[in-house]
N, C-alpha and C positions, 0 to 999 in steps of 0.2 A: 701461448702455443709453443710446443717444443720445436727446436730448430730443425730436427730431423724429419719432421712431418712435411712432406712436399705438397705443393699446390695440387698436383695430380691426385694425391691421396685425399686431400680435402674434398675435391670435386667428385671423385669416384666412390669414396667409401664413407667419409666422416659425416658429411652433411645429411645424406639420405638415412644413415644409421641413426643419427641424432634425432631427426624428425620422427622416425618411428618410435624410438624410445621415449621421446617427449610426449607423443600422443598417448602412449600406454600409461605413462605416469600420471598425466592429467586426468585420464578417464578411470584410473584405478583398475586397469585390466592387465592381463598378461597374454602372451602369445608364444609362437614357436621361436626357436633361435633364429636370429637374423639370417637372411640369405647368405650363402657362403662368401659371396664377393663383398659383403658388407661387414662381416665379422672381423674384429680386430685380431691380429696375430702377434702383437707385441705391445709393450707398455705405452709407447709413444702414441700409437693409433688409439688405444683404448682411452687414454687420458684425454686425447684430443676430442674424441666423440663425447666423452663426459662433459668437457668444457663447452662443446658446441650445444649440448642440451641446455646447459646453464645460460648460454647466450639466447637461445630460443625463449626460455622462460623470462629472462630479464627484458627482452625487447618486445615480446608480444603480449605479456601479461603483467608487466610491472612487478615481477616476482624474482628479485635478485637473490643471490646467495646470502643467507643469514647465519649459517653455521657450517662447520666442517666435521667430518669424522676421520679418525686416523688411528694408527698404531705404529709402533716402531717397525720399520721395514725388516724383512728377513731375506734370505737368499732366494726364497720361493715367491714372495709376493710383497707388494707395496700397498698398504691400505691407506687410501686417501679418496674422499668423495665429498661433494657439496650437499648441503641441505638448504631448502628454499624457504623464503620468508613466509609464504602462505601455509607452510607445513610445520611451523614452529608455534607451539602453544605455551603461553606463560601462566603456569600454575592455575589452569582452568579446572573447574569441578568435573567437567567431562572432557574427554580426549577423543576427537574424531579420527578414525583410521579405516583403511580398507582391510576387511577381515580376511583371514586365510580361507582356504577351501573348506576347512572344517568349521568355519564361522567362529573362529577364535581370534583374539587380539594377540599378536606376536610382538613382544617387547624385550628390550635388553636393559638391565639396570646399569647406569653409568653416572659419572660426574661430568658436569658441563662447566667449562672455564669461560668466564666473560672477558671479552677484549674491551678494556676501558680506554685504551689509547691506541691510535693507529700504529700499525707496524708495516710501513710501506716497503716494497721491494728495494733492495740496495745491493751493492757489490760485496760489502763485508758481511759476514755472517753475524747474526744477533747472538749475544751471549745470553746465558740463562738468567743473569741478573737483569739485563735489559728487558727480557720477555716478562719476567716476574713483575717488574715495575709497571708494565703495561696492562696487567690483569686487574680485573675488578672482583666481583663476588664469584664464589664457586657454588654451583647449584646441584642438588640431587636431581637426577634426570632419568628419562627413559628414551632410548632410541626406538622408533617405531619401524617395524620390519616388514618388507614385502618385496618379492622379486617381480620383475616384469616378464619373466619367462614361465611357460607352463611347467617345464621340468628343469628347475634350477640346478638339480644334481647333474644334469648333462651339460650345463654351461661351463666353459672354461673360466679360469681366473680372469682372462682378458674380457670375455663376454660380461662377467659380473662387474668388473671395474668400469666398463663403458656405461653400464646401467646404474651406477651409483652404489654398488656393493650392497644391494638389497635394502637400502634405506628408503623409507617413505615419509619420515618426519622425525620431529623431536618434541618431547614434552618436558618443559622445564618446571621443576618443583621448587621447594623452599631453599633458601640459602643454607649451605653446609653449617652445622654447629661448629662455632669457632672455639672448641675446647682445647686447652693447653695440652700439647703432646698427642692430639688426636691422630690416629694412624689411618691414612687413606689407602693403604695397600690392600686392605681386606676388611671384611666385617661379616657378622652373622645376619643374613638376609631372611626376613620373614614377610610373607604376604598373606594377610587374612582376607578371605573372600566372603562376600555377603551371604552366600548360601551355607556358610559354615566350614568350608574347606580351608585348610592352611597349608601353605607351601613354605618349607624351610630349607635353607641351603647355605653352606659356607661359601662366601663370595670372596674371590681373590682377583686382583687386577692382573691381566695377562703380562704386563710389563713390570710388575712390581711397583714402580713409581707411577702414579697416575699422570704426572706431568711430563714423563719422558717422551711420549708421542707428540705432545704439544710443542716441545722444544724442537723436535725434528721437523714438524709440519711448518712452523714459521719459516725456517730456513729453506726447506724444500720449495715451498710456494714462492719464496723470494727469488730462487733461481729460475722460476718459470715466469717471472714478471708479475706475480700475483701477490697482493698484500692482504693483510687482515685489517679490518676497520673497526672502529669503535661501535659497540653494540652487537657485534657478532659473537658466536659461541663456538667452542671446540669441545667435542667429546673424544675420548682417547682409548676406548675399549670396554667391552662388557665385562662386568664382574662375575656374571653367572650364566653366560650363554643366553640362548633365547628362551623366554618364558611364554608358554601358551596359556592365556587367561580368558575367562568368559566375557562376553559383551553384556552390557546392561546390568552389571552388578558392581557395587562399590568394592574396590580393592584397596586395602590399607597396607602400605609398604613400610617396613621398618628396616633402615640401613644401619643397624646396630647403633653405636653412639653418634653416628653422623647425622641422624635426623629421621623424620618420618613424614608421610603424607598419604592422602587418600585421593583416588581418582576413579571415574567410571568411564569405560571405553564404549564408544558408540559408533555406529556405522557412518562412514564419511560419504558425502554426496560428491559425485565426480564433477570436476571443473570442465564442463563441456566447451566453454567459450574459447579455450586455448587451442582446441584440436584443429579447427579449420585454419586458424591463424598460423599454427606451426607448419601445416602443409603448404602454406603459401611462401614460407621462407625460402629464399633462393640461395 
């Protein structure tokens, strides 16, 4: 928890906001923007709400943080949000998700870096070499996208940050092809859809280096007293923005020379059991 977040803010804003957002996430629903007194107005409040949601999932549903999303921060915003264990799928033939209002799967093509050795919080920053030494495999991946607000375009950056930055999960695909000199800054993306449609796009990482956000994340979380642990994953930015794809059709993804995979998106069933438990959190 950030030191500038006061006990009064926790009681008045953070916990009630977290309970509402946790309820929506578990049920796969969205709603209006939070009541004005609950909406965060700065990074510290928004990050604290986000972490309070994580505490609800961890303590009431044995659903801890299993991954993180991030980008290099800019003057306008800091991209950092957790992804939960029950929402991470390991190279499954089908990928459950909550569909958009248009009944489409919204996904972003990414790379996911496996944490193979704990990186606990510490006073001294981690070097890039230390972080690299703690990494395992790199996977082709898809971030699963959904907002918990009816009108996400009306949400501020702080509203979105509190809600986990429109993340609803992560699909982990095959290990990246370990080709000599392979370039992970970009590739030609092709998605062949079962009905015969094909999507093609030049995919470019927003930070250039796919690991840049990872290096930042490790040290940012360390300053907040949060470590990365063995078995977690980190995604560092979409190569091609959001793709809207059909449900119940096999989609074959080609990430250029990096690899390929197939997956079918299906409708996810809501996790009702957490809703009442979240409401009882004091």
